[in-house]
C-alpha angles and dihedrals in degrees: 000000000000091000091059096042105027094165098048120094122179128183128191128194110205123176132183111189093177109046092011087220112114114214111252117243119243095197145342120246116199124181120198143159113235120221131210122268111202116174137174112259103237102213093047102050124090147157112214126244112337091217117052138157121250112273093034119111129247103228118207125189120187127183117195127193128192107229093169130101093244136062107260124237123232113305129218115229111201129184129182133181114209126192125219092280089057091249118145109242098167130023138175134183121192133176116229120206117250119282119219116223113284095012128118127216128191126214132181138207139184125198116200114222100197109143095015131110134164137042118330139170119230112204125179130176140172128221137178111258085230091054093235121118132149095231126009098179090081094051098078138084131180140175138176114246129196116200116193109218117233102239101152115102121229120265109247119204120190119191127187109209088340095310137106116239135198129212110290096024118138116233134184120283089249110023127178104246118200123187123193127181119198127192126190090212105091091185092064105053119192101231100143112085089189085077090075117079119188124207130190133196132182117225088250097049122091097209137037123246128211 
């Protein structure tokens, strides 16, 4: 019945050289092996904000549903971040557990953007670990991402015995010196004290010493 199987077309070549009356067919019998059909669930997939600051993470959520007639084997979830020259700057590959037919599974991924800035393309896809899936065009998701490079230097504050000084001020012979560096980018915390170098120079010296 073409209404039941609209995408199935069968052709038979029957010859009867003796009676020239080919026997009529009572029915068609077709044997086939179904394959899985895992697809991204459109309303549940997203790539986080398309404009973020350096250091923030690109958050990806994918919901996959098995529309096929068979339980799906494990899936490969791949994600890449490409720059404007279409060069991959970040990549990730995860294995997703098998999905029984009719079931849905969610997976999450975060791509760290430290050291990046500019316009990028985030692309994700799922694929059966066996490489066999009924349709692959519905297994992909992409989005443009703009990452604002952190180009502002931290603000450094130096206090002598708890007070700010200006050039020429007189301080105690052995003052307590505190140095604080503050950065407005909350995604790139300043946790490493070795980033701060201190140099001294006497008035009679020509260069500073560390």
